[in-house]
C-alpha positions, 0 to 999 in steps of 0.5 A: 940346143943351136942358136942361129940368126939372120945378119941384122941380129948382132951377136952381142944379143945372141951371147946375151940369149945364151946367158940369158938361158944358161944353166937351164939350157946347153947353147951353142951359137952359130958364128956364122950369119944368114944374108937374105937379100930382098927388099924386106929381107927376115929377121929371126933366130931359129932355136934348132934342137933334135927330138931327142934334146927335147924329150930328155930335157921337157917330157915328163912337163909337157905331159902334166900341161897337155893332160891339164889342157885336154880334161877341158878340152872341148871348153876352149882352145889350148890359148884361152886355157893357158891361165888355168892351166899353168895354175894346175901345173904350178909355176915353178917348172922348166918349161915355164922357166925358159918361156919368161925367158924367151918373153923378156928377151923378145922385148929386148929385140926388135919388133919384127925379129921371129924367134923360130922352134926348128926341128932339122929334120929333114935336114937344118936348112929346110927343116920343121919350124915353129914360131914363137909368136906367144907375148905372154909365158902362160901361152907360150908355156903350152906351145912348148909344152904341146910342141915337146908333145908332136916331135915323136910323130912330126919326126916320124911322119917327116922320115916316112913322107920325106927321103931327103931335103931335096923333096922339100921345096921350103921346108915344114911349116908347123902351126898350133891348131885351137884344139891343140893339135899340131899342122904340118905343111910343106911343098914337094918338091919338085912338083910343088904340092901341097902337103897337109897332115894334122897330127892329134892330141893323144895323151899315151904319147904324153 
């Protein structure tokens, strides 16, 4: 996994995050920072990793989470069932540990600094981005589990619809819906026509 940030995030914070995540997760830090010029420039840290990286490390645990989400999916949203699912899966697992470390780290940085998972497809600079907006480790665990679950089909979708980074105007936005489905959106370039695809949860893919 590679960490990239905007220039307002100190290198000390990135190395602090690297130390927190290791030895469970191998982390590289990009030395150069992204400078954004505007009246109120955004602030973010991108966690960049391939589908294979996530699958190799988290797919087995993701499958357990998703199976629990699906059991009684009609009763409530995946977020509202986070405590029930967490109890069923158990607290000792890589996804929960990762989530707890991320939540603790978030409390030490500026409120407006966004943490974003990035799949570098079709390109790292215009990749598929999922905002980690959870404030609770159980909710974040489910968010991560669903992300891992959907990743293979996200990559397949992008590679089938987009031949290169120049065909995507501003990157690909990933959003988890209340059912656990993943919405994948981007603007075609140069037409700026909106593309929206929804990937449903599929147990046989876990």
